[in-house]
N, C-alpha and C positions, 0 to 999 in steps of 0.2 A: 916685355915678356922674355924670360930666359929659361929655357928647359921646361916650358909650360908652367912656370911659377908666376902668379899674379899677386899684385898688391893693391889694396883699396884703403883709402882713408875715409872713415865713416864717422858721422857725428849726429847729435840730436839733443833736444831739450830735455827729454826724460827717458829713462830706461828701467826695466825691472827683469832681472835674471833670477827667477825664484829658486831659492834653495829647496830641494825636494823634501828635506826633513821638516819643513814648516808646512803642516798639513792644511791649516785654515787660513791664517794670515800670511800675506805675501811678504817675504823678506829677501831682498836682492843680494846676490853675491856682490862684492866690491868691484868686480870687472866682468866683462862679457864672457860667457861660456863658449867653448868650441862649438856646441850645438847651435847656439844663436848666431855665431859667426858664419857657420856653414849655411844657415838659413838665408843670410844676406847674399851669399854667392849663388845659392839656388834661385833666389828671387830674380836675379839678373839673367841667369842662363842655366837651364837644366834640360836634358834631353833623354828620350827613351822611346820604347815601342810597346803598345798594349797587345797582349796575346791571350788566346783562350787556352786554359788548362782544364780540361774536363768541363764541368759546369761553371767554373770560376773564371773571372777575368783578372789577370795580373799585369802589372806594369813592369817591364824589364828595362831598367835604366842602363844607358850606355856607360855611365861613369858615376862616381861620387866625388864630392869636394873633400879633400883632406886639408884641414886647417893646420898650418905648420907653426905659425908664430902670431902672437897678439901683443901689440905694443900699446901701452897705456899712455896717451898723450895729455890727459888732464887727470889731476888727482881726484879720486872717488869722493863724492859729496852726496850725502843722503838728504832726502826730503820725505816727510810723512804725508800720506794722502789717504783719504777715505773715499771709497768708490762703491757704487751700486753694481752688484754682479748678479747675473741670472743664474739660478740654481738648476734649471732644467737643461737637459742635453739635447743636441740635435738628433733626430731620429735616425734609424738605420738607413742605409743607402737605398734599399728597395722601396722604403716608404717615400723617400725624397723623389725617386724616379717615378713612382705612381702619381705624386703631386704634379711633377713636371709634365707628365703625359695626360693629365686630366682624368685619371681613373679614380682618384680619391680627392676629397675636399681638403685643401691645405689647412693645417692647424698652426696658427702663429704662436710663437713664444713671446708672451707678454713680459715686459720689463718695467711696468709702471704700477706695480703693486704687489702685495703678498697674496697668499692663497685665499684668505678670508675676503679680501677686497675683490679678487678676480672672480670668485665663485666657480672655479673650474678645478680640474685635477692637477693643474700645474702648481709648481712649488713657488713661483714668483721670483722675487729678487731678495737680496740680502746685502747689508752693508759690510764691507770688509776693509780692514786696515792694510795699507801698503807702505812698506819702507822701500822707496824707489831711489834711483840715482838721478842727478840732474846735471845738465851741461856736460854730457859725455863726448869723448872723442877718442877713437882708436885707429890704429893702422894694422890691417889684417893681411896676412900672407897665406896663400893656399894654392894648391895645385890639383889638377884633374887626375884621379886614379881610375884607370879603365877597368871595366868589369870583364871577366873572362868570357870567351865565347863570341865576341864581336870583333870583326875585322874592319873596323872603321878608321877613318883618317882623324886621329886625335889632334893633329896639327890644325885641322879645320875647326874642330871644337874650340881650341884655344883662340884661334883668330876670331871666331864668332863672339866669344866672350869679351875679348879685348875691344872689338868694334862696338858692342852693345854698351859696355861699361864706359867707354870714352864718350859715347853719345848720350849717356845718362838714361839708357833704356832699361826697362825691367817689365816682366809680365805681371808682377804684383809689387806693391810698395813694400820695400824692406822695412823691418821694424825691429825694435830693441826689446825682445821678450814678450811684449804685449802689443797687439795690433794698433792700439790707440797711441802708441809711442813710435811714430815714424822715424826711420833712419835715412839719412841723406849720404850719398857716397860720391867719391871722385877717384878715378883710376890714377894710380901712381906709376908713371912709365918707367922712370929710372931713379930709384931711391939713391940719394946722394947726400952731400954735405949740406945742401941748402934746404933740407926738410926739417920739420920740427922734431927735436930730440924727444925720446920718451921722458915721462915724469920721473922724478927721483923717488921711486917707490920700491921698497923691498919688503915682501910679506910672504909668509908661508900660509897658504889658504887651507891646507889639509886636503882631504879627499873632496874633489870638486866634480860636479856633473860633467861628464864628457859628451854623451849623447843619449837620446831616448829611443833610437832605432838601431837595428843591427845593420851596420854599413857594409858588412861582408856579404849580405844576401844578394843573390842575382835577380830576385824578383820581389815585388812589393804588392801585397794584396790590399784591398780597400779597408779591411778590418784588422790591420796590423796591430798586434799587441805590443805594449811598451817593452823595450829592452834596454834597461838602465845600465850604463857603464860609468865608471868613475876613474879618476887618476889623481895622483898626489901632485898638487899644483904649487909651484914656487914662482913668485914674481921677483926677478932680480934686475935691478936698475930699470924698472918699468917695463920689463919684457917677460912675457909668459911663453915659454917654449912648450909646444903641444906635441906629445909623442904620437906616432902613427897608430891608427886604430887597431891594427893587427899585432902590435907589440905587446910584450908582457907587462909593460908599465900601465896598460889600460885594464882595469879590473872588470871582468865580464861575468854575468851570472851563468850558472851551469845550464847546459842545454840537455833536453830529455833525450 
């Protein structure tokens, strides 16, 4: 760790980083997105405090992960998959809470048939085509960006992440875009000459998904609406340099 900068080498058998313009069928970007890379760091270590604001409960994170660099260690290779996907959505948080407390009877989401077969109001499942990646490997570099208003020891946060990553600990299994595509990771202590060099890949990806949440917000509600941001992505010699979230290079939607 140097100046709070951490590097992970991550790999897996399958990955799918869906392009947002593909509405029905999943078609993956050729490389991992900054949003998916941030999710891997979050799965290893994330911290915050839950507070009451009026009648709502919000989570105030102490920091967010800023992905700085993505190194592609294996050339992108696609594989076509056909999967069964559930068309129903998980109910609202208050309904889930009522189920957990026994105040209402839980209603399962069935994934073994269509609407006619189930005989319920559920939409059932549907088959979707997926163009995924196979045998992926990346080296991700990120750092902790503290949120304003907290006087915490960020050196302690960095130490906790380093300890957890070295021991292979995580509070949920990291994944590559979809939860059925698990990601495995290893902490890179001192990147040097003995590490695997990036793949010989040069490609202009155009506008690429940066993230689906507003990383500048100090609090996160349970029903957070998407906040899609984009950036002009260039892979040069197998390296994708990621601009800071608050920079002009990241295209953000207008705020009301």
